[in-house]
C-alpha positions as CSV (number, residue, x, y, z in Angstrom):
1,M,0.0,0.0,0.0
2,G,1.5,3.2,-1.1
3,L,1.8,6.4,0.9
4,I,-0.1,9.4,-0.5
5,L,1.0,12.8,0.7
6,N,-1.5,15.6,0.5
7,P,0.4,18.8,-0.5
8,S,-0.4,22.0,1.2
9,P,-2.6,24.5,-0.6
10,L,0.2,27.0,-0.9
11,S,2.6,24.6,-2.7
12,H,-0.3,23.3,-4.9
13,N,-1.2,26.8,-6.1
14,S,2.4,27.7,-6.7
15,L,2.9,24.6,-8.8
16,I,-0.1,25.4,-11.0
17,A,1.0,29.0,-11.4
18,S,4.4,27.8,-12.5
19,I,3.0,25.5,-15.1
20,F,0.3,27.7,-16.7
21,T,1.9,31.1,-16.4
22,P,3.9,31.8,-19.6
23,C,7.3,33.5,-19.5
24,V,7.1,37.2,-20.4
25,T,9.6,38.1,-23.2
26,E,9.9,41.0,-25.7
27,D,8.2,38.8,-28.4
28,S,5.3,38.0,-26.1
29,L,4.4,41.6,-25.3
30,P,0.9,42.7,-26.2
31,P,0.9,45.2,-29.0
32,C,-0.7,47.9,-26.9
33,R,2.2,48.1,-24.5
34,S,5.7,49.4,-24.9
35,I,9.0,47.6,-24.1
36,T,9.8,50.2,-21.5
37,D,6.6,49.4,-19.5
38,L,7.8,45.9,-18.6
39,P,7.8,45.3,-14.8
40,G,11.3,44.8,-13.5
41,K,12.9,46.1,-16.7
42,K,12.9,49.8,-16.2
43,K,14.8,51.7,-18.9
44,E,16.8,54.8,-18.4
45,G,18.7,57.1,-20.7
46,N,18.7,56.4,-24.5
47,A,16.9,53.0,-23.9
48,A,13.9,54.9,-22.5
49,R,13.9,57.6,-25.2
50,Y,14.5,55.6,-28.4
51,I,13.1,52.4,-29.9
52,T,14.4,50.3,-32.8
53,R,12.4,49.7,-36.0
54,S,11.6,46.1,-35.2
55,Q,10.2,47.1,-31.9
56,A,8.2,49.9,-33.5
57,L,6.7,47.4,-36.0
58,K,5.6,45.1,-33.2
59,H,4.3,48.0,-31.2
60,L,2.1,49.3,-34.1
61,Q,1.3,45.8,-35.5
62,V,2.1,46.9,-39.1
63,N,4.5,45.6,-41.7
64,T,7.6,47.4,-43.0
65,K,5.9,48.8,-46.1
66,L,3.0,50.3,-44.1
67,F,5.3,51.6,-41.4
68,R,7.4,53.5,-44.0
69,R,4.3,55.0,-45.5
70,L,3.1,56.2,-42.1
71,C,6.5,57.8,-41.4
72,I,6.3,59.6,-44.7
73,Y,2.8,60.9,-44.0
74,K,3.6,62.0,-40.5
75,G,7.0,63.4,-41.1
76,V,8.8,60.9,-38.8
77,F,12.4,60.1,-39.6
78,P,15.1,57.9,-37.9
79,R,17.2,59.4,-35.1
80,E,20.8,58.9,-34.2
81,P,21.2,58.4,-30.4
82,K,24.6,59.2,-28.9
83,K,24.9,55.6,-27.5
84,K,23.2,52.9,-29.6
85,F,22.1,50.5,-26.9
86,R,21.1,47.8,-29.4
87,G,24.2,48.1,-31.7
88,N,25.1,50.0,-34.8
89,H,23.1,47.7,-37.2
90,H,19.7,48.9,-36.0
91,T,17.6,51.9,-37.1
92,Y,16.4,54.0,-34.1
93,Y,13.3,56.1,-33.8
94,H,12.2,58.4,-31.0
95,L,9.6,56.7,-28.7
96,K,7.4,59.8,-28.7
97,D,7.3,59.8,-32.5
98,I,6.1,56.1,-32.5
99,S,3.4,57.0,-29.9
100,F,2.4,60.0,-32.1
101,I,1.8,57.6,-35.0
102,R,0.0,55.1,-32.9
103,H,-2.7,57.5,-31.8
104,D,-3.3,59.0,-35.3
105,P,-6.5,58.0,-37.1
106,I,-4.5,57.5,-40.3
107,L,-3.3,54.2,-38.9
108,E,-6.8,52.7,-38.8
109,D,-7.5,54.1,-42.3
110,L,-4.4,52.4,-43.7
111,R,-5.3,49.2,-42.0
112,A,-8.8,49.3,-43.4
113,K,-7.4,50.0,-46.9
114,S,-5.0,47.0,-46.6
115,A,-7.9,44.8,-45.6
116,Y,-9.9,46.0,-48.5
117,A,-7.0,45.3,-50.9
118,K,-7.0,41.7,-49.7
119,K,-10.7,41.4,-50.7
120,V,-9.8,42.6,-54.2
121,T,-6.9,40.1,-54.4
122,K,-9.2,37.3,-53.2
123,A,-11.8,38.2,-55.9
124,K,-9.1,38.2,-58.6
125,A,-7.8,34.8,-57.4
126,K,-11.3,33.3,-57.6
127,K,-11.5,34.8,-61.2
128,N,-14.6,36.8,-60.2
129,K,-13.8,39.8,-62.5
130,E,-17.1,41.5,-61.9
131,L,-16.8,41.5,-58.2
132,A,-13.1,42.7,-58.4
133,D,-14.1,45.6,-60.7
134,I,-16.9,46.6,-58.3
135,L,-14.5,46.5,-55.3
136,I,-11.9,48.5,-57.2
137,K,-14.4,51.3,-58.0
138,R,-15.6,51.4,-54.4
139,Q,-12.1,51.4,-53.0
140,P,-11.8,53.8,-50.0
141,Q,-9.7,56.9,-50.6
142,I,-7.4,58.3,-47.9
143,K,-7.5,62.1,-47.5
144,L,-4.3,63.8,-46.2
145,D,-5.8,67.3,-45.7
146,R,-5.7,67.0,-41.9
147,L,-2.0,65.9,-42.0
148,V,-1.0,68.9,-44.1
149,L,-2.7,71.2,-41.6
150,E,-1.1,69.4,-38.7
151,R,2.5,69.5,-40.1
152,Y,2.2,73.0,-41.4
153,P,0.1,75.1,-39.0
154,H,1.3,78.3,-40.7
155,F,1.5,79.1,-44.4
156,V,5.1,80.2,-44.1
157,D,6.1,76.8,-42.8
158,A,4.6,75.2,-46.0
159,L,6.5,77.6,-48.2
160,R,9.7,77.0,-46.3
161,D,9.4,73.2,-47.0
162,L,8.3,73.5,-50.6
163,D,11.6,72.7,-52.4
164,D,11.3,68.9,-52.4
165,P,7.6,68.8,-53.3
166,L,8.1,71.1,-56.3
167,A,11.1,69.0,-57.5
168,L,9.2,65.7,-57.2
169,V,6.0,67.0,-58.8
170,H,7.9,68.5,-61.7
171,L,9.8,65.2,-62.1
172,F,6.6,63.0,-62.3
173,A,5.0,65.6,-64.6
174,S,7.6,64.6,-67.2
175,L,7.6,60.8,-66.6
176,P,5.6,58.4,-68.8
177,A,2.9,56.3,-67.2
178,S,3.8,52.8,-66.4
179,D,1.7,49.9,-65.0
180,R,4.8,48.0,-63.9
181,M,6.1,50.9,-61.8
182,K,2.5,51.8,-60.6
183,I,2.7,55.2,-62.2
184,E,-0.9,56.0,-63.2
185,V,-1.9,58.4,-66.1
186,K,-4.2,60.2,-63.7
187,R,-1.3,61.0,-61.3
188,V,1.0,62.2,-64.1
189,H,-1.8,64.6,-65.4
190,N,-2.4,65.9,-61.9
191,C,1.3,66.6,-61.4
192,R,1.4,68.4,-64.7
193,K,-1.6,70.5,-63.7
194,L,-0.1,71.4,-60.3
195,S,3.2,72.4,-61.8
196,H,1.6,74.6,-64.5
197,E,-0.6,76.3,-61.8
198,W,2.5,77.0,-59.7
199,Q,4.5,78.3,-62.7
200,A,1.6,80.5,-63.8
201,Y,1.4,82.2,-60.5
202,I,5.2,82.7,-60.3
203,S,5.2,84.1,-63.9
204,R,2.2,86.4,-63.5
205,T,3.3,87.8,-60.2
206,H,6.9,88.2,-61.3
207,K,8.3,86.2,-58.4
208,L,11.1,84.4,-60.3
209,R,14.6,85.4,-59.3
210,K,17.3,83.0,-60.6
211,V,17.6,80.4,-63.4
212,F,20.4,78.0,-64.1
213,V,20.5,75.3,-66.8
214,S,22.6,72.3,-65.9
215,V,23.0,68.7,-67.0
216,K,20.4,67.5,-64.4
217,G,17.8,69.9,-65.5
218,I,16.9,73.6,-65.0
219,Y,17.1,75.1,-61.5
220,Y,14.6,77.8,-60.6
221,Q,14.5,80.1,-57.6
222,A,11.5,82.2,-56.7
223,E,10.8,84.4,-53.7
224,V,7.3,84.1,-52.3
225,E,6.3,86.0,-49.2
226,G,10.0,86.4,-48.2
227,Q,10.8,82.7,-48.6
228,K,13.3,81.6,-51.2
229,I,12.1,78.5,-53.0
230,T,14.4,76.5,-55.2
231,W,13.3,73.6,-57.4
232,L,14.7,71.5,-60.2
233,A,12.7,70.8,-63.4
234,P,13.9,68.1,-65.8
235,H,14.6,68.9,-69.4
236,G,11.8,68.3,-71.9
237,L,13.2,65.0,-73.2
238,Q,11.9,61.5,-73.3
239,Q,12.5,60.0,-69.9
240,V,13.7,56.5,-69.3
241,L,12.6,54.7,-66.0
242,P,15.4,52.8,-64.4
243,D,14.5,49.4,-62.8
244,D,17.0,48.6,-60.1
245,D,18.3,51.9,-58.7
246,V,15.0,53.6,-57.7
247,V,12.3,52.4,-55.2
248,Y,9.2,53.8,-56.8
249,D,6.9,52.8,-53.9
250,V,8.7,55.3,-51.6
251,L,8.6,58.0,-54.3
252,L,4.9,57.5,-54.8
253,N,4.2,57.7,-51.1
254,F,6.0,61.0,-51.0
255,L,4.3,62.2,-54.1
256,E,0.8,61.4,-52.6
257,F,1.5,63.8,-49.7
258,Y,3.2,66.4,-51.8
259,E,0.3,66.6,-54.3
260,T,-2.0,67.5,-51.4
261,L,0.5,70.0,-50.0
262,L,1.0,71.8,-53.3
263,A,-2.7,71.9,-54.0
264,F,-3.2,73.7,-50.6
265,V,-0.3,76.1,-51.4
266,N,-1.7,76.9,-54.9
267,F,-5.2,77.5,-53.4
268,K,-3.8,79.9,-50.8
269,L,-1.6,81.8,-53.4
270,Y,-4.4,82.1,-55.9
271,H,-6.9,83.4,-53.3
272,S,-4.2,85.9,-52.1
273,I,-4.5,87.6,-55.5
274,N,-8.3,87.3,-55.6
275,V,-8.3,84.5,-58.2
276,K,-10.7,81.5,-58.0
277,Y,-9.1,78.1,-57.6
278,P,-9.0,75.5,-59.2
279,P,-9.3,77.0,-62.7
280,I,-11.7,75.4,-65.1
281,L,-10.4,74.9,-68.7
282,D,-12.4,75.1,-71.9
283,P,-12.5,71.5,-73.2
284,R,-11.9,72.6,-76.9
285,L,-8.9,74.6,-76.0
286,E,-7.6,72.1,-73.5
287,A,-7.7,69.4,-76.2
288,S,-5.3,71.4,-78.4
289,A,-3.2,72.9,-75.6
290,A,-0.1,71.9,-73.7
291,G,1.4,74.6,-71.6
292,L,0.9,77.7,-69.5
293,L,-0.9,80.2,-71.8
294,P,-4.5,79.7,-70.7
295,L,-3.4,80.0,-67.0
296,S,-1.6,83.3,-67.8
297,Y,-4.9,84.7,-69.2
298,F,-6.7,83.3,-66.2
299,L,-4.5,85.1,-63.8
300,G,-4.2,88.3,-65.9
301,D,-8.0,88.9,-66.0
302,C,-8.6,88.0,-62.4
303,L,-5.9,90.4,-61.3
304,G,-7.8,93.1,-63.0
305,V,-5.1,93.6,-65.7
306,W,-6.4,93.0,-69.2
307,V,-3.6,91.3,-71.2
308,H,-3.9,91.1,-74.9
309,L,-3.1,87.9,-76.7
310,E,0.3,89.1,-77.8
311,Q,1.2,90.1,-74.2
312,V,1.0,86.7,-72.6
313,A,3.9,84.3,-72.3
314,A,3.5,80.6,-71.5
315,S,2.6,77.5,-73.3
316,V,-0.6,76.6,-75.1
317,E,-2.4,74.9,-72.2
318,L,-2.9,78.2,-70.3
319,Y,-4.9,79.5,-73.3
320,A,-7.9,77.5,-72.1
321,L,-7.8,79.0,-68.7
322,S,-7.8,82.5,-70.1
323,R,-11.2,81.8,-71.6
324,Y,-12.4,80.8,-68.2
325,F,-11.5,84.3,-67.0
326,D,-13.3,85.9,-69.9
327,T,-16.6,84.1,-69.2
328,N,-16.6,84.1,-65.3
329,Y,-14.9,87.4,-64.4
330,R,-15.4,91.0,-65.0
331,T,-13.1,93.2,-67.2
332,A,-10.5,95.5,-65.9
333,E,-12.7,98.6,-66.3
334,Q,-15.6,97.0,-64.5
335,I,-13.3,95.9,-61.7
336,D,-11.7,99.4,-61.4
337,G,-15.1,101.1,-61.4
338,T,-16.5,98.8,-58.8
339,E,-13.5,99.0,-56.6
340,R,-13.5,102.8,-56.9
341,D,-17.2,102.9,-55.8
342,E,-16.5,100.5,-52.9
343,S,-13.5,102.5,-51.8
344,E,-15.4,105.8,-51.9
345,L,-18.2,104.3,-49.9
346,R,-15.8,102.9,-47.4
347,L,-14.0,106.3,-47.0
348,A,-17.3,108.0,-46.5
349,Q,-18.2,105.6,-43.8
350,L,-14.9,106.1,-42.1
351,Q,-15.2,109.9,-42.3
352,H,-18.6,109.6,-40.7
353,Q,-17.3,107.4,-37.9
354,L,-14.1,109.3,-37.2
355,P,-14.0,112.6,-35.3
356,S,-13.7,115.7,-37.5
357,N,-10.6,116.9,-35.7
358,E,-8.6,113.7,-36.4
359,P,-7.9,113.6,-40.1
360,G,-4.5,111.9,-39.5
361,A,-6.1,108.6,-38.5
362,L,-7.9,108.3,-41.8
363,M,-4.8,109.1,-43.7
364,Q,-2.9,106.4,-41.9
365,L,-5.6,103.8,-42.8
366,V,-5.5,104.8,-46.5
367,K,-1.7,104.8,-46.4
368,G,-1.6,101.3,-44.8
369,A,-4.0,100.0,-47.5
370,A,-1.8,101.4,-50.2
371,D,1.4,100.0,-48.8
372,E,-0.1,96.5,-48.8
373,N,-0.5,96.6,-52.6
374,E,3.0,97.9,-53.3
375,E,5.5,95.6,-54.8
376,D,9.0,95.2,-53.5
377,E,12.1,96.4,-55.4
378,D,13.1,93.0,-56.8
379,T,9.7,92.5,-58.2
380,K,9.7,95.9,-59.9
381,E,13.1,95.3,-61.3
382,C,12.2,91.8,-62.6
383,K,8.9,93.1,-64.1
384,K,10.7,95.7,-66.3
385,L,13.7,93.6,-67.5
386,F,12.1,92.5,-70.8
387,K,9.6,95.3,-71.0
388,N,8.7,96.4,-74.6
389,M,10.4,93.2,-76.0
390,K,8.7,90.6,-78.2
391,F,10.3,87.2,-78.5
392,F,9.6,84.4,-81.0
393,L,10.8,80.9,-80.3
394,S,12.0,78.5,-82.9
395,R,11.1,74.8,-82.9
396,E,14.5,73.6,-81.5
397,V,14.6,75.7,-78.3
398,P,13.3,74.6,-74.9
399,R,9.9,76.1,-75.4
400,E,8.3,75.3,-72.0
401,S,11.1,76.8,-70.0
402,L,11.3,80.0,-72.1
403,L,7.5,80.4,-72.0
404,F,7.8,80.4,-68.2
405,V,10.8,82.7,-67.7
406,I,10.2,85.4,-70.3
407,P,6.8,86.5,-69.1
408,A,8.1,86.4,-65.5
409,F,10.4,89.2,-66.4
410,G,7.9,91.3,-68.4
411,G,8.5,90.0,-72.0
412,V,6.0,88.9,-74.6
413,V,6.6,85.6,-76.4
414,S,5.2,83.4,-79.2
415,W,6.2,80.2,-80.9
416,E,5.9,78.3,-84.1
417,G,2.8,76.1,-84.0
418,E,-0.9,76.0,-83.2
419,G,-2.3,78.4,-80.7
420,A,0.6,80.9,-81.1
421,P,-0.4,84.5,-80.2
422,F,1.4,86.0,-83.3
423,E,3.2,84.7,-86.3
424,E,6.9,84.7,-87.2
425,A,6.4,87.3,-89.8
426,D,5.3,89.9,-87.3
427,Q,7.4,93.0,-87.7
428,S,7.2,94.1,-84.1
429,I,9.3,91.1,-82.9
430,T,12.6,92.3,-81.4
431,H,14.3,89.0,-80.6
432,Q,14.1,85.5,-82.1
433,I,15.5,82.6,-80.0
434,V,17.4,80.2,-82.3
435,D,19.5,77.2,-81.4
436,R,20.9,76.0,-84.7
437,P,24.2,76.5,-86.6
438,T,22.7,78.7,-89.4
439,Q,19.5,80.6,-89.9
440,G,17.9,80.5,-93.3
441,H,15.4,83.3,-93.6
442,I,16.5,86.4,-91.7
443,Y,14.4,89.5,-90.8
444,L,16.5,92.6,-90.5
445,S,14.2,94.2,-87.9
446,R,15.1,91.6,-85.1
447,E,18.1,90.1,-83.4
448,Y,18.8,86.3,-83.5
449,V,20.2,85.0,-80.3
450,Q,20.7,81.7,-78.5
451,P,18.6,80.6,-75.5
452,Q,21.5,81.1,-73.1
453,W,21.2,84.9,-73.7
454,V,17.8,84.9,-72.0
455,Y,19.0,83.0,-68.9
456,D,22.2,85.1,-68.6
457,C,20.1,88.4,-68.8
458,I,17.8,87.1,-66.1
459,N,20.7,86.2,-63.7
460,A,22.5,89.5,-64.4
461,R,19.3,91.6,-64.2
462,I,20.5,93.6,-67.2
463,I,20.1,93.3,-71.0
464,L,23.5,91.9,-72.1
465,P,25.1,92.6,-75.5
466,T,23.9,90.0,-78.1
467,E,27.2,89.8,-80.2
468,A,28.5,86.9,-78.2
469,Y,25.2,85.0,-78.4
470,M,24.6,85.2,-82.1
471,V,23.7,82.2,-84.2
472,G,26.7,79.9,-85.0
473,R,29.0,81.3,-82.3
474,V,30.2,79.6,-79.2
475,P,28.5,81.4,-76.3
476,P,30.3,82.6,-73.1
477,P,30.3,80.3,-70.1
478,H,26.9,79.9,-68.4
479,L,27.7,81.0,-64.8
480,S,25.7,79.7,-61.9
481,P,23.8,82.5,-59.9
482,F,23.9,80.2,-56.9
483,V,27.7,80.4,-56.5
484,D,29.4,83.3,-54.6
485,N,32.6,84.0,-56.6
486,E,34.1,86.2,-53.9
487,E,33.6,83.5,-51.2
488,E,35.0,80.8,-53.5
489,G,38.1,82.8,-54.2
490,Y,38.0,82.7,-58.0
491,V,36.1,85.2,-60.2
492,P,35.7,84.1,-63.8
493,D,36.5,86.6,-66.5
494,Y,32.9,86.7,-67.8
495,A,31.7,87.4,-64.3
496,E,34.0,90.5,-64.2
497,T,32.5,91.6,-67.6
498,I,29.0,91.2,-66.3
499,K,29.9,93.2,-63.1
500,R,31.2,96.0,-65.3
501,L,28.1,96.1,-67.4
502,Q,26.0,96.2,-64.3
503,A,28.0,99.1,-62.9
504,A,27.7,100.9,-66.3
505,A,24.0,100.4,-66.2
506,K,23.9,101.9,-62.7
507,N,26.5,104.7,-63.5
508,E,29.0,103.3,-60.9
509,I,32.8,103.4,-61.2
510,L,34.7,100.1,-61.0
511,P,38.5,99.5,-61.1
512,M,40.2,98.5,-64.4
513,P,40.8,94.7,-65.0
514,G,43.8,93.5,-62.8
515,L,43.3,96.2,-60.2
516,G,41.3,96.2,-56.9
517,K,38.8,98.5,-55.3
518,E,41.6,100.2,-53.3
519,D,43.0,101.6,-56.6
520,L,39.9,103.8,-56.9
521,E,41.0,105.6,-53.8
522,D,44.4,106.5,-55.4
523,P,44.1,110.2,-56.5
524,Q,46.7,109.6,-59.3
525,N,44.5,106.9,-60.9
526,L,41.4,109.1,-60.7
527,L,43.4,112.0,-62.2
528,A,44.6,109.8,-65.0
529,E,41.0,108.7,-65.7
530,G,39.8,112.3,-65.7
531,Y,37.5,112.1,-62.6
532,L,39.6,114.7,-60.6
533,S,41.4,117.9,-61.4
534,R,45.1,118.3,-60.6
535,A,44.5,120.6,-57.5
536,E,42.0,118.2,-56.1
537,A,44.4,115.2,-56.7
538,I,47.3,117.0,-54.9
539,E,45.0,117.8,-51.9
540,A,43.7,114.2,-51.7
541,A,47.2,112.8,-51.9
542,E,48.4,115.0,-49.0
543,R,45.4,114.0,-47.0
544,K,46.0,110.3,-47.7
545,R,49.7,110.6,-46.8
546,T,48.9,112.0,-43.4
547,L,46.4,109.4,-42.7
548,L,48.8,106.6,-43.7
549,T,51.5,108.1,-41.4
550,K,49.2,108.1,-38.4
551,S,47.9,104.6,-39.1
552,N,51.4,103.2,-39.4
553,S,52.6,104.7,-36.1
554,K,49.5,103.2,-34.3
555,L,50.1,99.9,-36.0
556,M,53.7,99.7,-34.8
557,Q,52.6,100.5,-31.3
558,M,50.0,97.8,-31.4
559,M,52.5,95.3,-32.8
560,A,55.0,96.1,-30.0
561,L,52.3,95.6,-27.3
562,E,51.2,92.3,-28.9
563,K,54.7,91.0,-29.0
564,Q,55.3,91.9,-25.4
565,Y,52.1,90.1,-24.4
566,H,53.0,86.9,-26.3
567,D,56.5,87.0,-24.8
568,E,54.9,87.0,-21.3
569,L,52.7,84.1,-22.3
570,K,55.8,82.1,-23.5
571,M,57.6,82.7,-20.2
572,E,54.6,81.6,-18.2
573,L,54.2,78.4,-20.2
574,Q,57.9,77.6,-19.8
575,G,57.7,78.1,-16.0
576,N,60.1,81.0,-15.9
577,Q,59.3,83.8,-13.4
578,Y,58.4,87.0,-15.1
579,S,60.5,90.1,-14.1
580,S,60.4,93.7,-15.0
581,S,64.0,93.5,-16.2
582,A,62.8,91.7,-19.3
583,V,60.4,94.5,-20.0
584,D,63.2,97.1,-19.6
585,K,65.4,95.0,-21.8
586,N,62.7,94.9,-24.5
587,K,62.1,98.6,-24.2
588,Q,65.9,99.3,-24.5
589,I,66.2,97.1,-27.6
590,S,63.1,98.7,-29.2
591,G,64.5,102.2,-28.4
592,E,67.8,101.3,-30.0
593,D,66.1,99.9,-33.1
594,S,63.7,102.8,-33.5
595,N,66.5,104.8,-35.2
596,N,66.7,102.4,-38.1
597,E,63.2,101.9,-39.6
598,E,64.2,99.4,-42.3
599,A,65.9,97.1,-39.7
600,R,62.8,97.3,-37.5
601,E,60.5,96.3,-40.3
602,E,62.6,93.4,-41.3
603,E,62.7,92.1,-37.7
604,S,59.1,92.7,-37.0
605,L,57.8,90.6,-39.8
606,P,59.2,87.2,-38.6
607,D,58.3,88.2,-35.0
608,M,54.7,88.7,-36.0
609,Q,54.7,85.4,-37.9
610,D,56.0,83.6,-34.8
611,T,53.5,85.3,-32.5
612,A,50.6,84.5,-34.8
613,K,51.8,80.9,-35.0
614,D,52.1,80.7,-31.2
615,A,48.7,82.2,-30.7
616,A,47.2,79.7,-33.2
617,N,48.9,76.8,-31.3
618,M,47.7,78.2,-28.0
619,S,44.1,78.3,-29.2
620,T,44.3,74.8,-30.6
621,L,45.7,73.4,-27.3
622,L,42.8,74.9,-25.4
623,M,40.2,73.3,-27.7
624,S,38.4,70.1,-26.9
625,R,39.0,67.0,-29.0
626,K,35.8,67.4,-31.0
627,T,36.3,71.1,-31.6
628,R,39.9,70.5,-32.6
629,G,38.7,67.9,-35.1
630,L,36.2,70.3,-36.6
631,Y,38.8,73.0,-36.8
632,E,41.2,70.7,-38.6
633,A,38.4,69.7,-41.0
634,M,37.8,73.4,-41.7
635,K,41.5,74.0,-42.4
636,I,41.5,71.0,-44.8
637,G,38.5,72.3,-46.6
638,K,40.1,75.8,-47.0
639,E,43.3,74.3,-48.3
640,K,41.3,72.1,-50.8
641,K,39.5,75.2,-52.0
642,K,42.8,77.1,-52.5
643,A,44.2,74.1,-54.4
644,D,41.1,74.2,-56.7
645,V,41.4,77.9,-57.3
646,S,45.1,77.6,-58.1
647,L,44.3,74.8,-60.5
648,L,41.7,76.9,-62.3
649,K,44.2,79.8,-62.5
650,E,46.8,77.5,-64.1
651,R,44.3,76.2,-66.6
652,K,43.3,79.8,-67.4
653,K,47.0,80.7,-68.0
654,R,47.5,77.7,-70.2
655,I,44.5,78.5,-72.3
656,Q,45.5,82.1,-72.7
657,K,49.0,81.0,-73.7
658,I,47.6,78.7,-76.4
659,Q,45.3,81.4,-77.7
660,T,48.1,83.9,-78.0
661,Q,50.2,81.3,-79.9
662,N,47.4,80.7,-82.3
663,T,46.8,84.4,-82.9
664,K,50.6,84.8,-83.6
665,K,50.5,82.0,-86.1
666,N,47.5,83.4,-87.9
């Protein structure tokens, strides 16, 4: 007979708990809790502030593709903690950003859309085409309006972040539709519409500032409400879609958000100038149009400025929008008359409300309203650059770009083809843009120039001479307006020529080539150029000599004091005790050498070099390791820039030498 022991209730309960209670690990966490909420595993420092991507995926219960899409919509990007607690091979996100995504309604919308996509896939797998088509038509659409307002609470914030959206929208506007890359025709057309609406606003309000044609495309820079916006538009060529190098899903996710953002920006800009948005095109004109011309008419009429057909610059697609203005908006005279009546009525009301002894308050109100409508100086300058000029574009030039930039600077443009405002035989044409070796039929009443002349005039803000840009000639170098030549240390010859032309247009005096600005202060040079008389030159020379003598004496005193200070620092670093005898000795030596100025100058130069070197070494020793590394990197960058400048100068000398040899042979 066996002995049966009855266990105590406590031991029995503990045994059952040990059997049926699972072990809590990171993989067994419920999705609603964070890793940092585990009991007994309290995190501190970076481990409490950051989370890896794999942990974020488990926390949100989404796959990598959906997580990437959420981050793009919400503007969440990876972070770099100072100490990577999981290793260098992980991607880290801020824990607050992941919590921010988790509580957003867009997460549930994307989950519902993914579940709906599975229904479509299931219907296609069962070969139920009718049900699949119905499901595709009823597919839920996700609206990103709330996310745009959340990420950009102020309009200036949206303008400040508009560079990448404009570049991507212009890129997809020129791409072909592809089912394999999931680039839909509808999306390409929408990108083209948004880009044309943006260009039409910039062109009609004269906000364009810089243009640069490069191998990648054409860089534009506009200034809207004090914000400089730069974007890249591809050339109007047939685009080839690469297969391996580009992840189109990520680009399409960005594009989906950028389309909504740019639509909001266009809406705000159009309403700021009292223009209805979105514009409605005439179907007949839209069918035969492909450009900016109808939008230019649309904006011109809504702004209250009637623009004739020959005064509008853009491509043919804008022509349809102009008809929308004609049918839906009043003419300029009606607008002026109505505005005049409304302003008189408003002034009468204000005069009735204000006391009779306070006319200044009313004048301030009227002045403030007038100042709001005034244009800034850059806009006025750009508006008058191509004023009273008519351009005609040949077939081989980049038409869409020129139809955008020429009206932005006050010019009138036409082209060869259907929908053109005026024909090539028009005698009022002043310039014809040609990009071919020879020109067959020539009109003597106009100038034939290459397209680069237009872009160089825009960047220089003056009308450049056309001799160097004539048909069949090699044009001057196309200089980038985004590069500061003075900061780079090398100024090209053509940049100097443009600077002189700008000074001549403004009636300014510049030094001759090879001289500096300090040469303008020399009275002898000004006397030789005829700007001063002989008596004025002698008086200016005497004044300059006295100033130089005083400045030299002060400079020598400062150099002596600085040398004494650095000698004291050297003695303290070496551990020697400082005594006043050293000062007396230095004074005695300086007093003996003061009789000989040439010897003093020869000795002071190496002393100043040594003191400068010692001061640099002292400042370097006092730096931290990180700051010293940054300082060394800055020095390496400056040396590299100097090497590049010296290389450019050597090439320039070599080219000039070859040119002189060729001229001597000829």
